[in-house]
N, C-alpha and C positions, 0 to 999 in steps of 0.2 A: 672099464666096464661099469665104473660107478654112473656115468651119464645112463647107460642102459637099465641100470636096478632103478634109478629115481623115475625115467620114464615108464620102466614097468610098474612101479608101484603106484605112480601117476594115474596111469591107465587104470589100473583094478580099483583104486578109490573110484573114480568117477563113474567107470563102466557101473560096477556093483550100486554105488549111490543114486545113478542114473534110473536104474531098474527100481530097485525100492522105493523112491520117490514118486516113481508114476504109478507104484501099486498105490502107494500111500494116497495119490491123489483121485485115483480111479475110485475108491473107496471112501472118499471124503474123510479121510486122516490129516494130521499136522504132518508139513513136508519135513520137520526136524526129526518126528519118528522114524521116516523114511534112512536117514541121514545116519540115526541111532544104530537101527536096524543092520545098515551097512556096515557100520563100524563091527559090531556082534560078529557079523560073517565072514569078514577077511582078519578078525583079530588073532591073536596069540592063542586064546583059548579053543580054536576049531582044530579039528583035526589035520586039515589042510594047509600049508603055510603058503598065504596067499602074496604075503606083505614081507621083502626081502630087507627093508632098513625102515625101522619103525620110528628110529628118533629123526629122520627126513621128514616122514608124515607129520609129526610132533610138530616139529619146526615150521611146515606148511601150515598145520592148524593155530601156532601163536600168532602168525598174520593174520589169519580171519579175525582173530580176538582184537588186534589191533584195527582193522579195518571198518569191524563192526562197530567199537569204541569209536573212532574217527566218524562213522553215519550218525553216529548218536549225538555227537556232539554238533553237527551240522545242522542235525534237526532242533537240536535243542539250543539254542542260544542264550546267553548269559543274563538277557532282557528277559526272558521268560522264567528265567530261577528266582528274580525279583518278584514277579508274581505270584510264583506260589510258594515261596521261601518259609514262609511259618507252617503252615500246613505241613509240609514238606519235612521241616526240622523237627517239628511234634511227632510226627508219625514215624520218623527215620531212628529218633532218640527211644521211645518209646518201643519200638519194635527190636531194636537190639539190646537194649536193657534186659525187657522181659522173655525174650527168645534164648538170651545167654543163661540168664536164671533157670528158665526152664530145662535147657539141654545140660546143664549142669546137676540140675535134681534127678533128669532122668538117667543121668549117666550112672550116679551114685545109688538110684536104685536096682539098676543092673547088677550093681558090685565092682562096677570099674572104679579104678583110684582115682585119687583128685586131679592129677596130669590129666588124664583122658577126658575127665569131665570136663575139665576148665577148657581143653581143645573144643572137645564134643559141642560145647555149649557159643563158643567162637565160630565154629563152623555151620551151627544152626542160624545164626544171625543176619548173615549177609545173604541178599538175595541174588540172583544171577543176572548182571547187567545183559549179557549175549544172550541169553535164552528168553529172556522178556521182548529184548528189542526184535528176535527174528519172529516172536509168536503175535505181536503185534504188528509187525510189518505185514505177515498172510493173512490176520484178520484185516488189515486196512484200515487199524485204528491209532496209527502212530500220531496223527494230528488230533485226537479228540482232545478234550481239555482235561480229563483224568489221567490219559496219558502223559500231559506237561505235568503233572503233581507224581506220577510213576518217574519219571525221567530225572525231576528233582530230589526224590527219596533215594534212587539210584546214585545221584551224584555224592551226596551228603555220604550214603553208606560206603561207596569205594573212599571218599576220603578220611571215613573214619577206621575203615577197614586198614588201611595202610599206616595209620598209627596202631593199631589193635596188632598187627603182625609185629611191628617193633616194641611194645608192651609183651607180647606175650614172649618174645625172646628174652626179654630182661628176667620176666616170671619165671621161663622155663632154667635159666640158668643159675638165677641167685634167689630164687622163691619168694622173691619180695617185688614190689615197684616205689621206684620214690618219683616225689612231685618234681625234681630236677631231670627227670629222664624224661617224665610225659611233656613238662615244657619244651625241654631240648626239640623233640619230636614236632610239636606244634611249630615252634620257630621253624625249623629247617624246613618241613612242607609249606610253609607261610611264604618262605620266600623263594621256593620252587614257582609255587604259584604268581605270585609277584613276578619274578622275572618273564615267566611266559607271557602272561596277560600283558604286563605294559609294551614290551617290545612287540606283542604280536600285534594289538591295537594301533601302535604307532607305524609298525612297517608292513604288515600284512594284506592290508585293505590296498594300499599303494601298491605293493610289488604285484597283486591282481589285476589292478588297474592298469598297470603297463604292459603288463603278459596280454590281456585282453586287446589289446591295440594290434596286436599280430593276426588277431581273428584265426587262431589255432586251435582247434579242441585237443591236438596231442600234446602243446605246449601248457595249456591249462591243466589238463590231467597230470602231465609228467610233474609241475610247479606243486600243485596239491600234493601228489603222493610221497614227492619229495619232503616236504615238509611235516606230512604224517609219521613218517617213519624217523625222520631226521628227531623231531621231539620226543617219539615213541623211545629212541636210542638215547637220548640224553638222560632221560627218567629213569631208563633201566641204569646207565652209567652213575648215577645219583642213588640208587638203590631203590625207587620207587617202583610201580606198576607200570607196564607200558602202555597198558590199558588206558591210565590215567592221562598220559603224555598226550597220546593220541587224541583222547576226548577234548582237552583244554583246547588242541590246537584247532580240532574241529571247530569248537566255541568260537573260537576267534575270526576262525575263516567264515564262520555263519554270518557276521556281520558284513562281510564284502558285497559288492554289488553283484558279483557272478555266482552267489550261493547256490543259486537253482542250474544253472549251468555245472558245476561240478558235481552238484550230486546226481546230476544224470548222466556225467560221466563216468565216476567213480563206481555208481552201481553194477554194473557187471562184473568188475574187479571183486567187490563186496561179497557176491553173491557166490562168486567161485571158491575163494579162500574161506568161507563162512561155512561152508559146505564141508571141507575137509575139516574144519574145527570141529564139527558135530560128530563128523566120523571119527576122530579120535577120541572122544567121550564112548562112543560104542565100543570102540578098540580095549576100553579099561576093564571091561565088564568081564568079571569072572564068575560063569554059572555056580562053581563049587562053593563059591563064597555067599553068592545069595541063597543058596541050600543052607550052609551052616548059619549063617545069622540071620536068617529069615526073620524070625520073630522080632529082634531090635531094627530090623530095616522097616518092618510094617509100622512098627511103633512109632518109629522116628518119622518115617513120612507123613503119616495122620499127623504128628506134634507138627511140622512143619506147615503141612496145609493149614490145620484148623487154627494152631498157634498165629501164622502170619496174618492170615484173613481176618483174624479179631483184631490183633494189636495193630496191625496197618490202617484197617477200618476205623477202629476207636480213634486212633491218633488223627487220623485225616479227620474226622468229624468233629472231635476237640478242638482242632484247628480252626473250623469255620465253614468245612465243605458239607453239601445236603448229603441224604443217607443214598442215594444212587450213586454219587461220585464217590463216595468213601468206599462203598462195598465193591465198586469195579475197581478201586487202586488195591485194596487188599486183596482181592482175586487174582489181581495182575502179578501180585508180589509173591505168591505161595510156591517159592521154591529156592534152590539153594544150585551153586554152580563153581565158577572157575575159582573165585576167592576162596570157597570151601575145600577144594581140591589142594589149593596153595598151603592154608593153614593147616591141613592133616599132613602134607611133604613138609612143612617147615617142621611139625613135632617129630616127625621120622628123621628127619635130617641132626635134628639135637638130640635124637636118641632117648627122649622124655616120654613118648608115647607107645601105645604098643600097635603091632602091625594091622590089626582088624579095623583101625580109624578108617584108613584112607580106603580100602573097597567098598565099606559101609558107606562113606560119602559119596561115593562115585554112584553105587546102587540108589540110593535117596534122591540122588541129584537126578538120575534117569525117570525114575519113578514121578517124581511131582514136575519135571519136564514135559512127562506126555500128559499130566492131569491139567496144566496151566492153561493151555487152548481151550478146554472144555469148560474151567471155570468161567473165563471172558465171557466165553457164550452165553453161559446160564446166568449172568448177573442180571439182566432184566427180568428173565423169569423168577428168580429168588425177589427182587426188590420187588415185585408185584403180587407175589404171594406174602410178603412182609406187611405190604400196605393192606391187602386185603384181610390179615388175620390179627396182625396188632390191634390194640384198643385205639381210637379213634383220639381220644385225650393225648394218648402217649405221642402219636405220629404229629399231633399239632405242636406237643412240646416241643418236640424235636425240632420242627420246622421255626418254631419263636427262638429256639437257642441259635440255631444257624444266621438268623435275621439279626439277633442280636449281636453275635461276633462279628459279622459281616459289617455292622455299624461302626466298628472302632474305626477303621480306615475311612470315615466320613465325616470326621469331626468338623465342625463349624470354622475351627482355627486352620484348617487346611485352607479355606479360601481367603484368607488374610495374605496381602501381598507381602507384606513384611515376613510374614511364616515362609512364602514360597520363594523370597528372595534369600532367607538363611540357609534353607536347604539347598538350593543354588550353589551357594557359596560352599556349605558343607561339602558336597559332591566335589565342587573343585578341591578341597583339602585332602580329602582322600584320594584325589589323582593325585596330588603333589606326593602324598604320602608313600603310594605305590610307586612314584619314580625316584623317590630317594632311596626307598629300601633296594629298588633294584640296580642304581648304580652303586650303593655298597657292595650290594650281594658282588657284582663283577671286581668290584675292588679287592673284597675279601678272596674272590678265586685266582686274580693275579698276584697276591701276596702267599699266597699259598701253594703257586707253582713250583714244580721241581726245581734248586736253587743250579743246574747245571747250566741255565740258560743265561745267567747272571754273566756269566764270564763274556758275554759279548757286549755287554754294555759298558760305557765307559768307565775308567777305574774309581771314578768319586762315587760312582753309585753300585759298585758290585759288591759293597757289604749288606750283608741282608737289612740290619736295621736302617739304613739309608735308602735301600730300596725300598721297605714298608713305609718309611716317612714321605717318599716319595710319592708313592700311591695314594697315602690318605690325604695329601697335600691336593693332588690332581683330582681326588673325589670330594674334597671339600669345596674346590673352585668349582667344578663340574655341577655341584648342588645349591651353590650359592645364589642363581638365581631363583632356584625354585626356594628355598628360605625368604628370599626377598620377598618375593608374591605371596608365600604363606602368612608372614606377618601383615602384611594387606589384608588378606581375607580375614585375619584372625581381629583385625581393629576394625574392620567393617563388621562382622559379626557381633561383637562386643558391644558396637554403637546400637545395632539392629534390636539386641537383646533386652538393651535399655528401655527402648522404644515400646518393645513387646509387653515386657514385663510391668511397667511403669508409664499404664494411659494418663492422659491429664486428669487433674481431678484434685490434687493435694496444694495446688500452687507454684506459679513458674518456678519460684527459685528451689521449692523444696525437690521439685520433680527433675530440675536439671543434675540438682546434686546425686539424688538418690541414681538415675541414671548413669552417671559420671563413677559412682563407684561401681556398679554393677559390670559397667564396661570395662574397667580398669583391672576389676579382680580376675574377670574372663580373659583379658589379655595377659595378666600375671601366669596365671594357672597354665594357660597354654604355652606361655614362653618354658617355665619350668617344665612342660611333659618335652616339647621339643628339645630340649636339652639335654633331658633324662635320656631320649631317645639315640640322639645323636651321641653322647658317649656310649651307649651301651652298643649301636652298631659299630662306633671306632673300634671297639677292643676286638673286633673280628679282624681288623689289620694292624693294628699297634700291637706292641706288646706291652708297653707302658703308659699309663694316663698322663702322668708327668710329661712324658714328652708332646702331647698333644698340645698343652698350653704354650709351648714354646714355636710348634709350628703356626700356631693359630695368627700370630703376625702376619707369617708369608701368606695365611691364606686371604686375611681382610686386603693386603697389598694387593694381590693379585686380582682379587674380585673386585676392587674399585678401577683397578685398570682397565679391566675388560667386562665393564659390567653391562655396557650396550649390549656387546656381543652375546653374552651368559643369556642376557633376559630376552634377546631376539630367538636363542636357541628353545629356551624353557617355552617361551610364548609356541613356536612352532609344535614343541612336541605336545604340550597340554592341547593346544587346538586340535592337533592330529588325533590323540584320546577322544575329546569331548566329541569330535566330529563323527567319530566312529561309532561311539556308544549311541548318540543322541540321531544317526540317519539312518533310517530303516533303509533294509535292502529293498530294491527294486523287487516287487510281487509277481510271480509270473502270472497273466491275468488269464484262466480258461475262457475258451471259445464259449460263449453263452448261446445256446439256441434261441432264435426269435420267436416272440409271440406270435400268435396269427396274424398275418399282414392284415386282413381284412374281418370286421368283426362279426358277419352273419358266416364265416367260417368255423368260428368258436363253439364249442360246444362246452356243456355242464354234463359232469357225472359225480355222484357221491359216492364214496364208499367209506367202509370201518375198519379202524385199524385193528387187527388182531392181536392178541395177549401176545404172540411169540413176537411181532416184527422187530425186527432190527432198528426201525425210526425212532421206536418208544422209548421217551426220556430224553429226547434229541430236539433241539432247538430248531425252528424254520432255517435260521442261517445255517445250522450245521448240516441240513439237509440237502444233499446237492440235485434237487430237483428241477430248478430253472435251468442249472447249468446242464444237467445231462438230458432233459427231456424237451424243455421248453414250455410246459404247463407250471401253472401257480395254482396255490391254495389260495382260494377268497373266501372261505368262510369255514369255522369249527361249530359244531357242534356238540355239546359236553354236558351231561346231566339234565336235559330241557332247556336248556340257553345256550344263544347262539351267540359266538362272537364274528363280526363282519369285519373281512379287511385285517387279519390277524398280524402284529406287528413281527420283526424278524427274531425276537427272543420269546415268541410263543412256544410253549414244550407240547411237543404230543404225547398223549396218554392213551392206554389201552384202551377201547371202546369208545373213542374219538371219531364222530362221524363228520369226514371233510368234504368240502365240495371244490372239484379240480374244475379249471378252467383251461381250455385246451382245442386245439383240431384233432381230427380224428386219427393222425398219426403219432399224434405227440402223446395222447391219454393213456394209448396201453403201457407204454415207457412208464409214465407216471404210476400206474396202478401197481405195475410190476414190482418198482422199486420202493414203494411205500408198503405194500404186503409181505415184502421178501422177509424170510425166516431170519432171525439172530443165530 
């Protein structure tokens, strides 16, 4: 009968969610509101029992989190993270630090104890990735420039949240935090990232190239979902978030050529399970708790909304983005979600927090979730109001600051071919480091396996010390090609740095001497760092450092004998990673509607962009005018000045008069697109 119970629960969830989402769509409300409302209707706090096994529904909801994060990873490749890195990092750090402090202070103001206040601050500091992804998807804004920054902040937040969970556990048990504990968590998380990314960049694109040869959508879908759930399982086994594992493998798959087809195939599966996830949030709502803690819930909801809008917007602006982009990011991040539930549950599990924190977190999450779509939609209006209300010198000063910060990435030295070559070699060194850490991590995992399987090995290797020594030798021989290539890169970088730092002018002999000193010092320091890192990583395999020096002779002999094979293996691995990172996936080209075939069929029409248009503050490149309608903007009149044939980077503003070129069938669609309200 368990099968019938599952079928019953799934039918109830989907039917009620279907009805509520239809109503929300009818009244132009966010779809997530319909899912949460469905959860409230069928939840345990209603008089009629509609769901027989809540645990099963919660499990299906967790699958929704995995698939949502997987989709986010595919939309947000690591190449995008490098573009928005500085703004995202500044905003994420500022948001987490300030929101933790504000949450702690508000908790103490309510008279809650120190542990409750600390956990409250942590709960309020992390935004909800799944809720934001869903809201941006509904509004069709996942590919906007500000959405890339939001996704970058969410990635950094999720990484910091994992470290935060470990630190909160230690703080709850010991009452203090140690630098060793913080460093240990960072190192373990770095190893996990390295393993997934290095192995993924080498194997995953080639795997999908092979699967694509069969021209089977089913095989492509199953392979992608297998990787998604497999890496999520590995993350869970290592005590990390399943969402983080799904995101990482999604980011790796984003670099493959089949990414657009994979996104298309996985979208229906994602939508189904993400709906169940939002239903499970609604099932957590307890109306009696909402009444009992109405005042704290209201205060904390306002704190989350205004606190995150201000901190995130300010952080993004400090990172060099303009006012409009900064506010879009701040308003998109003004909520809490799944990580807040995890933090609240951690406090209950460790028995260090009060029972009211969890339902408060759920209530605040629901309220801020409902507000998020409206905040995103109102951004253009808020920016327009600020531009009209704030003093013009202040607005000009803000624009000057944005341009000044942006100029840092355009220094004259970046055009120097020697500097570009140093950057290229440095990237290769970073790739070598990632591969080395990955191989050592595999070796440490093999060395830490249960000793029961050693009995199947030949007698000389059954002893744990001999086994660990053999593992270390294999790891060192495997990485010897990487070390040799890295040493060559270091020597090349040293010579280039000498040329860059000492331009001609002192005299030929003096120039050569100074360059040689700079080059040799750089090589010496680099070798010291490489040696230190090797010893540090070796301690994860060997119990004694002294034994490492005795085994080093074996490594040198084996590396010399197999030198050509090892270098060939290294070249293939490095080439695979470099090709994956540098090769852009084939973009799915939209079908562009043709311009009028004959000039006399074309017509000109002038329209004025209203204040509430969804196209305000978007560049002509971002507006799908030609793609969707076939018409084009051939001129813009602004403040009495005319701009003929504007470029693709030109931004539309409220009050602009635009001149459209198209035929009688194209112009109405173009007019509707430009006048559509946000």
